[in-house]
SEMIDREN-502440 format. One record per residue: x, y, z of N, C-alpha, C in turn. Coordinates in steps of 0.001 Angstrom, whole numbers, padded with zeros to 6 digits, always signed. Layout:
XYZXYZXYZ ...
This chain:
+095914+115808+070617+096475+114897+071620+095342+114310+072462 +095346+113011+072661+094317+112352+073464+094574+112601+074947 +093551+113022+075657+093677+113337+077080+093226+112144+077910 +094050+111727+078838+093688+110670+079773+092554+111171+080656 +091393+110500+080690+090268+110984+081496+090596+111077+082974 +091589+110292+083447+091945+110362+084859+092575+111721+085205 +093177+112387+084198+093848+113649+084495+092880+114696+085029 +091644+114613+084603+090653+115590+085069+090269+115348+086520 +090626+114172+087029+090234+113812+088389+091372+113975+089380 +092495+114482+088926+093657+114616+089795+093796+116052+090277 +094117+116191+091527+094273+117508+092119+095663+117599+092723 +096452+118569+092303+097792+118733+092850+097728+119242+094280 +098661+118814+095089+098745+119274+096466+100033+120051+096647 +100155+120691+097826+101351+121487+098085+102586+120611+098180 +102428+119305+098333+103559+118388+098440+103997+117884+097067 +103333+118336+096030+103663+117855+094689+103032+116505+094406 +102195+116028+095320+101517+114752+095108+100209+114991+094361 +099568+113934+093947+098281+114067+093287+097304+113083+093890 +096054+113403+093746+095025+112512+094269+094132+112057+093128 +094026+110780+092968+093106+110185+092012+091800+109933+092763 +090776+110668+092427+089517+110575+093174+088866+109200+093058 +089293+108406+092078+088711+107070+091920+089109+106111+093035 +090071+106500+093882+090376+105634+095027+089223+105634+096022 +088364+106638+095952+087191+106683+096827+086077+105870+096172 +085900+104663+096689+084898+103754+096139+083559+103976+096845 +082606+103114+096563+081282+103283+097156+081305+103096+098671 +082195+102198+099162+082140+101847+100576+083473+101979+101309 +084529+102204+100575+085826+102347+101225+086782+103052+100267 +088071+102980+100563+089101+103639+099757+090101+102581+099336 +090331+102435+098036+091256+101423+097516+092116+102008+096421 +093381+101630+096389+094231+102097+095312+095569+101390+095291 +096290+101547+094200+097619+100959+094060+098621+101822+094816 +099468+101166+095601+100506+101865+096358+101796+101879+095541 +102510+103017+095458+102203+104320+096057+101616+105326+095074 +101314+104879+093836+100908+105853+092816+099533+106453+093095 +098632+105666+093702+097282+106157+093963+097030+106398+095451 +097460+105463+096268+097278+105576+097714+098651+105543+098369 +099028+106630+099044+100350+106733+099639+100257+107440+100985 +101408+107709+101592+101432+108303+102927+100806+109705+102941 +101081+110487+101895+100503+111824+101836+098990+111799+101792 +098446+110914+100962+096994+110783+100846+096404+110223+102144 +097068+109202+102716+096561+108576+103947+096505+109573+105098 +097535+110438+105200+097542+111434+106255+096388+112412+106113 +096095+112789+104880+094990+113705+104644+093647+113045+104916 +093544+111756+104636+092310+111032+104958+092096+111001+106469 +093171+110704+107218+093065+110676+108681+092680+112048+109225 +093265+113123+108663+092938+114478+109110+091481+114802+108805 +091007+114384+107627+089608+114620+107258+088668+113871+108190 +089036+112636+108530+088236+111829+109466+088143+112537+110822 +089277+113014+111329+089291+113707+112622+088482+114993+112570 +088518+115665+111433+087772+116916+111274+086271+116673+111209 +085872+115650+110464+084447+115354+110292+083811+114818+111565 +084616+114118+112378+084073+113507+113599+084839+113994+114830 +084668+115259+115203+085396+115779+116369+084982+115098+117673 +083775+114519+117697+083284+113879+118917+083938+112516+119160 +084551+111930+118127+085182+110613+118256+086543+110762+118927 +086684+110234+120121+087920+110406+120904+088820+109177+120857 +088223+107971+120922+089010+106732+120947+088838+105998+119624 +089945+105911+118869+089902+105387+117508+090760+104130+117398 +090148+103026+117005+090872+101778+116763+091544+101856+115390 +092819+101477+115327+093516+101424+114038+094190+100059+113912 +093921+099380+112816+094542+098073+112584+095001+097997+111132 +095754+096945+110812+096316+096838+109463+096516+095375+109075 +096539+095148+107764+096889+093825+107260+098407+093782+107038 +098966+092640+106630+100430+092527+106564+101069+093045+105275 +100335+093745+104441+100933+094251+103196+102152+095109+103503 +103103+095124+102594+104370+095815+102828+104177+097317+103007 +103129+097863+102434+102874+099298+102558+102086+099655+103810 +101551+098670+104517+100673+098964+105657+101379+099646+106834 +102623+099255+107212+103261+099926+108357+103436+101426+108167 +103869+101858+106980+104084+103293+106784+102761+104046+106705 +101737+103415+106147+100413+104043+106137+099871+104151+107558 +100091+103097+108346+099664+103139+109751+100379+104261+110502 +101667+104409+110250+102455+105412+110980+101894+106810+110749 +101641+107157+109503+101152+108507+109219+099728+108699+109723 +098896+107657+109603+097512+107768+110076+097469+107932+111591 +098233+107107+112305+098212+107179+113774+098802+108499+114258 +099896+108957+113635+100497+110225+114026+099538+111393+113784 +098841+111346+112676+097880+112410+112365+096749+112440+113376 +096245+111273+113740+095153+111200+114713+095610+111673+116087 +096808+111288+116476+097331+111727+117776+097472+113248+117799 +098002+113809+116728+098140+115271+116654+096772+115959+116677 +095746+115241+116232+094386+115788+116253+093708+115579+117606 +094476+115089+118590+093947+114941+119943+093230+113636+120210 +093381+112668+119310+092683+111386+119472+093516+110392+120275 +092816+109476+120939+093471+108325+121562+093420+107185+120558 +094565+106783+120047+094652+105745+119026+094880+104395+119699 +093982+103456+119451+094099+102101+119988+094689+101226+118886 +095955+100899+119020+096706+100172+117995+096537+098666+118178 +095881+098025+117204+095703+096568+117241+096825+095840+116528 +097750+096582+115894+098817+095940+115140+098262+095249+113904 +098969+094195+113441+098430+093387+112340+097231+092629+112881 +096077+092933+112343+094845+092421+112941+093752+092338+111877 +092972+091257+111849+091942+091118+110816+090673+091895+111148 +089807+091991+110165+088509+092645+110352+087755+092131+111577 +087721+090798+111822+086989+090311+112992+087419+090978+114301 +088731+091146+114535+089191+091801+115768+088934+093299+115725 +089064+093896+114550+088811+095319+114373+087370+095662+114755 +086415+094970+114135+085001+095266+114415+084602+094839+115823 +085102+093691+116259+084797+093252+117624+085218+094306+118630 +086398+094881+118442+086898+095880+119383+085966+097094+119458 +085527+097552+118301+084657+098729+118268+083301+098427+118900 +082715+097302+118516+081391+096955+119032+081439+096568+120510 +082399+095725+120873+082415+095126+122206+082804+096132+123289 +083795+096953+122993+084275+097909+123992+083696+099313+123789 +082851+099429+122741+082183+100706+122450+083166+101861+122230 +084238+101573+121490+085121+102638+121059+084382+103520+120052 +084912+104720+119813+084166+105702+119016+084251+105489+117511 +085259+104795+117068+085404+104580+115632+086658+103802+115329 +087000+103728+114041+088185+102965+113683+088611+103193+112241 +089860+102898+111979+090413+102938+110625+091161+101632+110376 +090707+100898+109379+091344+099646+108989+092157+099874+107724 +093440+099514+107766+094327+099631+106601+094459+098237+106003 +093833+098028+104857+093857+096694+104247+093434+096761+102790 +094130+096006+101966+093748+095857+100565+092808+094691+100356 +092406+094020+101457+091481+092890+101411+091981+091841+100417 +091104+091439+099476+091464+090367+098546+092106+090885+097266 +092333+092195+097186+092983+092746+095992+094430+092260+095876 +095021+092341+094683+096431+091962+094516+097345+092747+095446 +098572+092229+095658+099441+092765+096700+099910+094187+096457 +099835+094687+095205+100251+096063+094955+099210+097080+095426 +098031+096594+095799+096967+097461+096302+097066+097618+097824 +096471+098698+098317+096125+098793+099723+094815+099558+099816 +094281+099666+101021+092990+100322+101166+092780+100835+102570 +091763+101663+102723+091410+102229+104019+089895+102148+104180 +089469+101538+105266+088059+101522+105633+087886+102355+106894 +086934+103269+106869+086664+104153+107997+085384+103716+108688 +085374+103789+110007+084216+103338+110786+083926+104370+111872 +082645+104563+112182+082289+105565+113187+081050+105124+113973 +081058+105448+115268+079868+105260+116091+079213+106628+116224 +078007+106779+115676+077343+108078+115670+076412+108207+116874 +076390+109385+117423+075524+109644+118580+074074+109408+118200 +073356+108740+119085+071937+108497+118870+071624+107266+118056 +072680+106562+117572+072450+105343+116803+072775+104124+117653 +071988+103080+117494+072208+101878+118287+073419+101087+117809 +073767+101226+116546+074917+100491+116024+075896+101473+115394 +077150+101065+115327+078128+101852+114594+078197+101302+113176 +078795+102072+112266+078786+101653+110873+079982+102220+110131 +080305+101580+109000+081367+102098+108158+080963+103456+107595 +081965+104271+107331+081731+105590+106740+081520+105396+105241 +080288+105575+104785+079938+105378+103379+079012+106503+102945 +078602+106464+101691+077597+107402+101217+078007+108859+101358 +077098+109673+101903+077336+111115+102022+078552+111427+102886 +078730+110675+103958+079877+110940+104835+081202+110658+104133 +081253+109577+103347+082483+109285+102617+082737+110361+101553 +081672+110890+100972+081818+112001+100028+082374+113237+100729 +081956+113462+101973+082485+114599+102745+083973+114410+103025 +084360+113172+103360+085786+112869+103562+086560+113167+102281 +086033+112676+101177+086668+112888+099871+086845+114375+099585 +085805+115160+099846+085854+116605+099577+086930+117274+100438 +086993+116896+101707+088011+117467+102594+089417+117094+102143 +089583+115853+101693+090895+115389+101243+091329+116142+099990 +090420+116282+099045+090734+116942+097787+091021+118430+098004 +090196+119077+098834+090397+120508+099080+091627+120769+099942 +091944+119810+100834+093146+119887+101671+093237+121219+102428 +092134+121619+103018+092121+122864+103772+092736+122666+105152 +093450+123677+105625+094011+123632+106966+092879+123657+107985 +093028+122871+109031+092025+122846+110098+092700+123167+111417 +091930+123723+112324+092480+124090+113626+092761+122841+114443 +093991+122705+114930+094398+121543+115701+094131+121781+117184 +093837+120714+117922+093653+120881+119365+094944+121338+120047 +094812+121880+121231+095971+122438+121925+096875+121356+122503 +096337+120166+122710+097185+119088+123237+097034+117835+122386 +098111+117082+122291+098093+115840+121524+097304+114762+122249 +096885+113774+121474+096281+112589+122053+097371+111613+122453 +097077+110315+122339+098090+109320+122696+097872+108046+121902 +098895+107219+121884+098860+105942+121179+099050+104819+122192 +098107+103869+122222+098233+102715+123116+098072+101431+122307 +098791+100397+122708+098634+099093+122068+097571+098304+122814 +096842+097489+122065+095706+096786+122657+095522+095464+121940 +095268+094405+122691+095071+093079+122105+093747+092496+122615 +092720+092490+121775+091412+091967+122185+091238+090472+121949 +092301+089775+121530+092158+088398+121046+091563+087460+122093 +092023+087564+123339+091518+086645+124374+090025+086853+124602 +089606+088101+124732+088177+088384+124914+087373+087916+123709 +087936+088111+122524+087256+087709+121286+087058+086196+121235 +088116+085460+121520+088029+083993+121495+087000+083503+122507 +087015+084057+123709+086049+083653+124733+084623+083985+124312 +084443+085154+123742+083109+085595+123329+082540+084666+122259 +083368+084317+121270+082893+083463+120182+082584+082053+120653 +083500+081480+121404+083328+080075+121774+082134+079856+122699 +081741+080882+123439+080548+080769+124284+079266+080686+123463 +079324+081110+122203+078138+081146+121359+077997+079928+120448 +078987+079036+120474+079029+077931+119516+078931+076594+120237 +078148+075693+119650+077982+074358+120211+078186+073322+119106 +079366+072716+119070+079640+071669+118098+079167+070329+118638 +078407+069598+117832+077887+068303+118281+078977+067239+118309 +080008+067441+117497+081164+066536+117492+082426+067362+117267 +083522+066922+117864+084791+067583+117593+085219+067281+116159 +085755+068264+115502+086085+068143+114093+087588+068215+113865 +088032+067574+112790+089401+067727+112334+089393+068768+111220 +090122+069875+111430+089993+071041+110557+091362+071493+110042 +091402+071860+108767+092580+072483+108165+092245+073951+107890 +093156+074827+108283+092982+076267+108073+094032+076758+107073 +093604+077587+106120+094548+078300+105248+094343+079788+105486 +095298+080410+106188+095208+081841+106482+095767+082697+105353 +096337+082079+104345+096789+082809+103166+097850+083851+103446 +098611+083670+104561+099616+084657+104988+098993+086028+105253 +097697+086021+105554+096991+087265+105822+096907+087579+107304 +096049+088539+107634+095986+089066+109000+095320+088121+109989 +094563+087126+109519+093904+086220+110477+094921+085336+111189 +096042+085040+110521+097113+084282+111167+096633+082996+111814 +096980+082837+113086+096613+081619+113837+095354+081815+114670 +094665+082932+114489+093463+083191+115283+092380+082127+115093 +092055+081708+113862+091054+080648+113713+091452+079361+114428 +092748+079023+114365+093219+077820+115043+092969+077908+116539 +093225+079057+117151+093003+079232+118588+091537+079022+118947 +090644+079571+118128+089213+079454+118414+088759+078006+118316 +089121+077342+117223+088662+075968+117035+089294+075005+118038 +090531+075252+118405+091157+074393+119416+090459+074532+120764 +090045+075740+121107+089346+075923+122377+088017+075171+122390 +087447+074954+121191+086204+074191+121082+086450+072688+121026 +087717+072269+121141+088035+070850+121192+088365+070217+119855 +088542+071018+118832+088836+070478+117506+090330+070223+117329 +090631+069293+116434+092008+069059+116004+092260+069962+114802 +093242+070852+114909+093403+071905+113895+094852+072000+113445 +095030+072203+112149+096349+072517+111603+096203+073670+110622 +097115+074635+110707+097069+075823+109854+098209+075800+108850 +097880+076081+107593+098908+076305+106590+098941+077798+106264 +100132+078298+105975+100335+079705+105610+099785+080633+106688 +100109+080304+107938+099594+081077+109072+100440+082281+109431 +101644+082399+108861+102518+083534+109171+102150+084721+108295 +101743+085861+108883+101426+087037+108067+102622+087461+107216 +102402+087625+105930+103481+087974+105000+102860+088745+103834 +103157+090036+103772+102541+090898+102777+102970+090651+101351 +103977+089777+101137+104326+089412+099757+103421+088288+099248 +102643+087681+100162+101740+086574+099836+102448+085548+098954 +103479+084886+099516+104358+084026+098721+103710+082742+098218 +102606+082345+098794+102021+081048+098429+100850+081159+097457 +100018+082158+097656+098931+082447+096717+098330+083795+097082 +097590+084382+096158+096933+085655+096439+095886+085458+097542 +095616+086493+098332+094700+086341+099469+093239+086450+099059 +092849+085705+098037+091475+085727+097549+090973+084302+097369 +090385+083722+098415+089950+082322+098327+088759+082118+097405 +088131+083209+096963+086996+083098+096043+087446+082597+094675 +088746+082755+094376+089300+082274+093111+089893+080880+093319 +089473+079940+092484+089797+078534+092703+091292+078265+092724 +092080+079015+091938+093522+078745+091902+094199+079027+093239 +093540+079775+094125+094137+080127+095413+093790+079160+096541 +092990+078142+096257+092602+077198+097318+092981+075751+096980 +093889+075587+096032+094295+074233+095654+095064+073541+096777 +095900+074273+097495+096717+073657+098551+095855+073152+099700 +094875+073944+100128+094043+073490+101250+093166+072317+100830 +092728+072294+099598+091953+071138+099123+092776+069854+099265 +094046+069932+098837+094928+068764+098926+095166+068356+100380 +095339+069344+101258+095610+069053+102665+094408+068418+103349 +093205+068871+103030+092003+068275+103613+091906+066800+103243 +092164+066487+101989+092121+065089+101543+093268+064280+102144 +094459+064857+102165+095635+064167+102700+095460+063817+104167 +094918+064755+104938+094760+064558+106381+093459+063859+106756 +092579+063625+105790+091277+063043+106100+090469+063948+107013 +090555+065252+106777+089891+066231+107639+088394+066268+107375 +087658+066705+108374+086212+066866+108231+085858+068144+107482 +086770+069128+107541+086417+070453+107066+087689+071289+106886 +087631+072247+105985+088711+073211+105842+088134+074601+105694 +088921+075616+106056+088489+077006+105889+089645+077827+105330 +089397+078518+104216+090389+079391+103605+089905+080835+103711 +090762+081711+104261+090381+083100+104531+091080+084061+103578 +090466+085230+103403+091151+086267+102638+092059+087068+103558 +092719+088088+103009+093762+088791+103740+093273+089447+105023 +092059+090011+105014+091589+090725+106200+090529+089977+106991 +090202+088759+106581+089328+087922+107394+087859+088276+107361 +087383+088849+106246+085938+089079+106156+085271+088116+105178 +086076+087250+104515+085518+086227+103633+086174+084887+103932 +085377+083835+103829+085909+082495+104065+085283+081525+103076 +086102+080610+102573+085624+079534+101710+085745+078223+102471 +084626+077524+102732+084711+076206+103365+085109+075139+102342 +085849+074157+102809+086222+072990+102001+085613+071766+102669 +084810+070995+101934+084154+069845+102560+085109+068659+102654 +084636+067564+103235+085491+066414+103496+085881+065642+102234 +085345+066033+101093+085788+065472+099821+086754+066408+099107 +087185+067462+099801+088145+068388+099224+087550+069350+098222 +086237+069581+098320+085565+070479+097379+085253+071813+098057 +085425+072895+097324+085005+074193+097833+083486+074228+097889 +082958+074690+099010+081505+074797+099172+081100+076176+098666 +080305+076212+097607+079939+077469+096965+079117+078375+097864 +079145+079662+097528+078413+080645+098317+076922+080397+098370 +076336+079887+097281+074900+079591+097279+074560+078521+098308 +075411+077479+098394+075177+076425+099381+075365+076952+100801 +076390+077778+100997+076610+078366+102331+075418+079208+102753 +074937+080049+101837+073771+080876+102137+072579+080023+102520 +072371+078951+101779+071214+078094+102026+071311+077408+103389 +072481+076856+103709+072645+076177+104997+072527+077152+106166 +073137+078305+106037+073107+079285+107125+071722+079898+107282 +071014+080072+106167+069639+080567+106252+068738+079548+106941 +068891+078268+106576+068133+077205+107258+068404+077251+108763 +069661+077375+109117+070049+077408+110522+069396+078582+111248 +069379+079752+110601+068824+080950+111227+067318+080841+111427 +066598+080366+110409+065139+080325+110526+064665+079199+111442 +065535+078227+111706+065194+077238+112728+065185+077876+114111 +066020+078889+114282+066068+079613+115553+064938+080629+115645 +064713+081350+114555+063632+082337+114508+063263+082569+113049 +062019+082306+112709+061597+082489+111322+061452+083973+111020 +062070+084409+109934+062022+085807+109556+062639+086014+108193 +062663+087248+107715+063180+087539+106374+064672+087232+106241 +065084+087029+104998+066488+086791+104649+066900+087812+103585 +068095+088369+103728+068635+089319+102751+069773+088664+101986 +069817+088892+100679+070874+088309+099854+071244+089264+098737 +072364+089005+098098+072830+089865+097017+072223+089448+095679 +072589+090171+094627+071987+089962+093303+072439+088669+092633 +073520+088064+093114+074081+086886+092453+073497+085579+092970 +072574+085649+093906+072085+084442+094549+071328+083547+093567 +071419+082244+093797+070756+081271+092930+069240+081339+093080 +068553+081090+091966+067098+080980+092000+066686+079783+092855 +067545+078784+092961+067258+077633+093817+067124+078068+095277 +067953+079016+095708+067863+079545+097073+066543+080275+097265 +066193+081141+096325+064948+081904+096433+063744+080971+096444 +063758+079960+095577+062650+078997+095517+062519+078213+096826 +063666+077812+097398+063653+077056+098651+063077+077903+099779 +063488+079157+099874+062957+080030+100922+061457+080264+100728 +061045+080418+099476+059617+080607+099194+058814+079389+099628 +059342+078201+099373+058667+076962+099784+058533+076866+101302 +059472+077493+102020+059432+077486+103484+058643+078657+104052 +058064+079475+103173+057279+080620+103628+058123+081764+104155 +059359+081887+103653+060287+082921+104122+060420+084005+103056 +060254+085253+103457+060438+086371+102532+061924+086634+102322 +062290+086900+101077+063692+087217+100760+063764+088581+100092 +064899+089252+100283+065075+090590+099743+066423+090708+099038 +066396+091225+097800+067633+091534+097095+068285+092764+097718 +069615+092810+097646+070368+093956+098144+071515+094251+097196 +072005+095479+097246+073265+095808+096589+074355+094907+097156 +075313+094567+096323+076343+093600+096712+077467+094271+097494 +077306+094368+098770+078359+094802+099687+077837+094610+101097 +078746+094259+102035+078260+093922+103370+077586+095109+104053 +078000+096350+103731+077317+097503+104317+075878+097620+103812 +075683+097342+102525+074331+097377+101968+073483+096247+102550 +074075+095058+102683+073369+093934+103302+072972+094293+104729 +073906+094901+105463+073657+095294+106855+072453+096234+106945 +072437+097256+106100+071339+098227+106147+070005+097590+105758 +070043+096654+104817+068814+095973+104413+068315+095057+105531 +069228+094452+106269+068839+093632+107422+068093+094483+108442 +068624+095665+108728+067983+096562+109690+066614+097010+109175 +066553+097337+107888+065310+097821+107278+064210+096768+107308 +064568+095515+107055+063565+094448+106927+063370+093619+108186 +064251+093800+109175+064196+092952+110359+064613+091525+110064 +065538+091361+109137+065955+090029+108698+066701+089285+109805 +066629+087957+109732+067307+087108+110712+068666+086630+110210 +068938+086868+108935+070226+086477+108350+070403+087211+107042 +071667+087469+106682+071954+088088+105399+073328+087698+104918 +073499+087688+103606+074816+087334+103088+074908+087471+101587 +076115+087200+101101+076404+087293+099678+077002+085986+099174 +076788+085727+097905+077381+084560+097261+078905+084609+097362 +079471+085815+097437+080920+085973+097550+081423+085754+098973 +080586+085135+099814+081016+084603+101105+081223+085653+102191 +080377+086675+102167+080221+087594+103292+078904+087225+103968 +078911+087083+105298+077702+086674+106014+077511+087508+107275 +076235+087817+107603+075916+088561+108818+074847+087821+109606 +074985+087829+110938+074163+087010+111825+073502+087866+112911 +072437+088579+112579+071823+089485+113558+071248+088794+114789 +070947+087497+114694+070407+086783+115859+071485+086392+116862 +072728+086329+116406+073774+085725+117231+074997+086591+117483 +075181+087652+116680+076472+088333+116727+076294+089797+116369 +077374+090563+116549+077353+091961+116146+077129+092069+114634 +076585+093204+114188+076273+093369+112776+077523+093768+111985 +078349+092784+111743+079528+092945+110896+079818+091584+110271 +080522+091602+109133+080762+090335+108433+082079+089724+108903 +081987+088956+109958+083125+088298+110596+083246+086889+110019 +084279+086664+109201+084427+085373+108531+084720+084244+109501 +085364+084550+110624+085656+083505+111595+084373+083047+112288 +083502+084003+112614+082216+083603+113201+081395+082798+112190 +081446+083201+110915+080758+082436+109878+081305+081008+109803 +082629+080856+109948+083243+079524+109954+082684+078675+111082 +082529+079294+112240+082015+078557+113397+080575+078110+113177 +079765+078964+112573+078370+078584+112298+078315+077455+111269 +079192+077501+110282+079254+076405+109304+079774+075129+109953 +080714+075273+110879+081222+074104+111592+080130+073473+112446 +079270+074297+113038+078128+073756+113784+077275+072869+112887 +077037+073334+111680+076234+072545+110732+076965+071264+110366 +078250+071388+110022+079031+070215+109614+079110+069177+110721 +079157+069619+111981+079287+068687+113104+078026+067854+113317 +076940+068224+112643+075682+067469+112765+075612+066294+111796 +076615+066186+110901+076581+065149+109864+077871+064335+109868 +077730+063035+109709+078911+062181+109573+079618+062450+108256 +078830+062796+107236+079385+063071+105911+078868+064429+105462 +079643+065482+105750+079216+066840+105413+079031+066994+103906 +079940+066428+103124+079835+066507+101665+078546+065851+101182 +078185+064729+101808+076954+064053+101437+075732+064933+101690 +075752+065674+102785+074652+066602+103071+074574+067695+102011 +075705+068246+101634+075720+069304+100620+075126+068808+099311 +075398+067543+098989+074893+066985+097732+073372+066839+097720 +072736+066933+098884+071266+066847+098940+070594+068209+098759 +071375+069296+098777+070791+070634+098700+070351+070957+097280 +069243+071672+097144+068771+072022+095794+069747+072959+095093 +069910+072754+093789+070802+073639+093021+070409+073629+091555 +070708+074720+090889+070574+074828+089449+071979+074927+088863 +072090+075204+087594+073389+075227+086927+073825+076681+086717 +074917+077046+087368+075390+078426+087314+076793+078495+086723 +077078+079597+086075+078423+079853+085569+079290+080354+086714 +080607+080320+086558+081447+081061+087503+081187+082547+087299 +081610+083369+088255+081489+084809+088063+082564+085243+087063 +082139+085929+086026+083028+086344+084946+083397+087812+085130 +084699+088110+085058+085185+089476+085217+085575+090035+083849 +085005+091174+083496+085293+091815+082212+085960+093157+082475 +087182+093321+081983+087954+094540+082232+087346+095741+081521 +087314+096860+082245+086893+098132+081672+087625+099231+082431 +087037+100397+082586+087646+101459+083384+086663+101900+084454 +087178+102584+085475+086293+103064+086532+085282+104072+086000 +085672+104863+084978+084719+105825+084409+083640+105130+083589 +084036+104129+082826+083117+103507+081875+082171+102489+082504 +082599+101838+083596+081816+100703+084083+080391+101103+084481 +080237+102236+085148+078901+102657+085570+078070+103137+084381 +078727+103785+083420+078026+104255+082222+077475+103068+081428 +078281+101997+081337+077844+100800+080609+076624+100183+081279 +076644+100091+082612+075506+099503+083325+074261+100378+083164 +074427+101690+083174+073289+102584+082923+072707+102346+081529 +073583+102177+080540+073123+101902+079180+072378+100576+079109 +072873+099586+079854+072217+098274+079881+070825+098389+080477 +070704+099061+081609+069397+099224+082245+068418+099957+081326 +068920+100982+080653+068078+101748+079725+067604+100870+078574 +068513+100071+078009+068161+099185+076896+067105+098166+077324 +067296+097565+078492+066357+096553+078965+064969+097148+079206 +064931+098362+079737+063650+099019+079996+062935+099351+078691 +063686+099898+077741+063089+100285+076464+062579+099078+075682 +063194+097915+075892+062803+096705+075160+061960+095752+075997 +061435+096249+077103+060457+095517+077935+060960+094182+078471 +062243+094149+078861+062769+092951+079519+062346+092948+080992 +062187+091760+081529+061921+091596+082958+063275+091562+083668 +063576+092607+084438+064882+092646+085100+064792+093384+086423 +065790+093145+087279+065909+093786+088596+067124+094704+088540 +066935+095965+088950+068007+096952+088785+068561+097466+090111 +068427+096687+091174+068919+097121+092480+070429+097316+092460 +071125+096446+091766+072587+096533+091641+072963+095962+090289 +073180+096834+089308+073395+096366+087956+072078+095988+087327 +072068+094886+086599+070833+094410+085972+070811+092888+086001 +069819+092331+086676+069599+090878+086684+068400+090616+085784 +068672+090022+084616+067639+089778+083605+066985+088428+083880 +065686+088428+084048+064944+087190+084320+064452+086578+083011 +064890+085359+082742+064413+084576+081616+063495+083475+082149 +062646+082886+081309+061745+081823+081789+062491+080646+082416 +063730+080409+081967+064472+079236+082418+065758+079599+083169 +065828+080834+083655+067023+081225+084401+067208+082735+084440 +068461+083177+084621+068722+084621+084714+070174+084924+084346 +070425+086214+084077+071776+086697+083786+071971+088027+084501 +073183+088245+084998+073480+089459+085761+074741+090132+085241 +074685+091461+085142+075885+092275+084917+075834+093432+085905 +076962+093657+086598+077023+094748+087574+078446+095286+087620 +078571+096547+088017+079881+097165+088159+080483+096772+089497 +081759+096394+089498+082446+096036+090738+082606+097273+091616 +082612+097040+092935+082767+098153+093872+084200+098662+093946 +085177+097750+093861+086557+098126+094203+087552+098064+093056 +087144+097572+091891+088078+097428+090777+087401+097842+089472 +088184+098180+088425+087610+098623+087155+087155+097458+086285 +086160+096739+086742+085644+095593+085992+084119+095539+086088 +083525+094815+085146+082108+094461+085190+082033+092974+085502 +081203+092629+086467+081069+091239+086882+079767+090660+086313 +079868+089464+085761+078700+088808+085165+078519+087407+085745 +077271+087005+085872+076968+085635+086287+075691+085185+085595 +075593+083881+085334+074468+083331+084589+074009+082043+085275 +072710+081750+085182+072193+080518+085770+071014+080005+084952 +070929+078680+084823+069802+078036+084149+069353+076820+084921 +068123+076421+084706+067607+075231+085418+068294+073963+084942 +068730+073926+083698+069480+072792+083150+070764+073320+082506 +071665+072427+082157+072894+072845+081478+072563+073500+080134 +071570+072955+079458+071179+073513+078168+070605+074916+078346 +069797+075092+079400+069244+076420+079697+070366+077422+079965 +071374+076986+080712+072483+077875+081056+073196+078362+079800 +073519+077459+078889+074220+077853+077664+073361+078796+076817 +072062+078540+076761+071157+079397+075994+071123+080806+076591 +071066+080893+077923+071014+082188+078601+072330+082941+078435 +073457+082236+078535+074761+082879+078353+074847+083535+076973 +074415+082816+075938+074481+083356+074577+073564+084560+074415 +072339+084452+074926+071385+085565+074822+071899+086790+075557 +072404+086572+076775+072843+087685+077614+074065+088377+077012 +075032+087602+076523+076232+088212+075943+075886+089039+074706 +074895+088597+073956+074443+089378+072799+073884+090730+073248 +073077+090706+074322+072525+091945+074872+073639+092827+075423 +074538+092227+076206+075629+092998+076814+076481+093682+075744 +076737+092958+074650+077551+093528+073583+076899+094749+072948 +075576+094768+072889+074852+095888+072273+074992+097179+073062 +075262+097080+074363+075308+098288+075196+076737+098675+075579 +077713+097993+075006+079091+098411+075205+079897+097627+076212 +079370+096514+076732+080192+095664+077599+081324+095094+076739 +082592+095334+077106+083727+094936+076246+084006+093430+076295 +083130+092676+075683+083259+091213+075671+084354+090808+074682 +085176+089869+075080+086271+089391+074239+086167+087878+074046 +087085+087332+073262+087129+085871+073078+087342+085167+074431 +088098+085836+075313+088367+085261+076628+087069+085015+077393 +086121+085951+077261+084831+085797+077944+084126+084527+077476 +084090+084327+076160+083444+083135+075612+084183+081870+076047 +085506+081953+076088+086291+080777+076497+086027+080425+077956 +085938+081446+078815+085676+081183+080236+084320+080533+080452 +083382+080811+079560+082043+080225+079673+081926+078922+078876 +082973+078567+078162+082944+077335+077392+082044+077426+076169 +081908+078621+075609+081042+078816+074429+081856+078813+073147 
């Protein structure tokens, strides 16, 4: 009989529930509700958090509008209160308000309940803590997240405090809006369309831009966990068709489409085109080094055109693992003035708290757009090479890391020039190819770039041949997506 490899990772609990350890990702906790992530598991995570951080007294808890979020919030908040914590309930609230609350008011930590851009059957938990002796607070990752996982799996009884904590409701929105708008200077008032995707950002972006004097209209601004209009992932083109049409229909200067928890944003230019992450990185990096020249941090998917442009300006650039926590740590390590990812996560150490706030990123992009009569025309002047879309190849959580290890080993043994910080980015004379394991889903992500269209097709063919040799499960669909 064939044994499901996941069975070895499941641990029965006294409640008859099971825990799939694969919900513990590199930087957070993600799983399908209720088979992988449910109230029983969430309660144990909250108890483990309280046990690991007894010094944390005031804990911010927020959630996205997914249908499973209220019940997960209920068990998490009740568990924290029983553990003697003061729970600061933000209600349905995006990442920007969650992180702002922790940083601005110096609360001790936080728990965000959100599936982010994953499909609606998913949910997730991000843990955050302010550690004594550290200048900044940070998400619970690495060794600490492993400790949480161990406590959850072992499910050991812990001594409870003699008195309960309390639950209070809190709304930081007014302070947040005031704080942001004081930092932004638009040279011209803009006409803006917002697509909140029925996610947690709601009408918050509209409030901020209106206070800056912009004319703003929001579509899909009502939080709705069924996501009736499109999935909350603006990185996928099929999810931003409506805002593209609205920008053109209204003759708007700019549009912004957000994901469910507000840590990613896709700008739409005045020609109704999505502005790619490479262009956003380039414009925001230019903006940062005009204020203070210094290093820039970026992920493995960044265009060679970006690296070449920074080199021409005498700016050092650093590759990072693809996740905002990794970008954050690399910024601190290098003293960088800006950092971000092609997937539209951005951090602004010169201007803002060290967290990837998509609304603040929107404001910085709006500052740039307000300097041009034709924002799309400016984008067309930026250097670029020819890149493929990011290709997703289905695999399993067990296999994806093994495949990438095999790829790195093959490239080393065959003397390829490659970067192994996150997956493998193979450098060819006329471009590059990347394969890396996704952080939150059982897939391998690939991207390719060439200096010309012909170079791109040549690199795609070469790279897929290499990937196939090491077990990347390439199918006809992969070739079709690349037009091969």
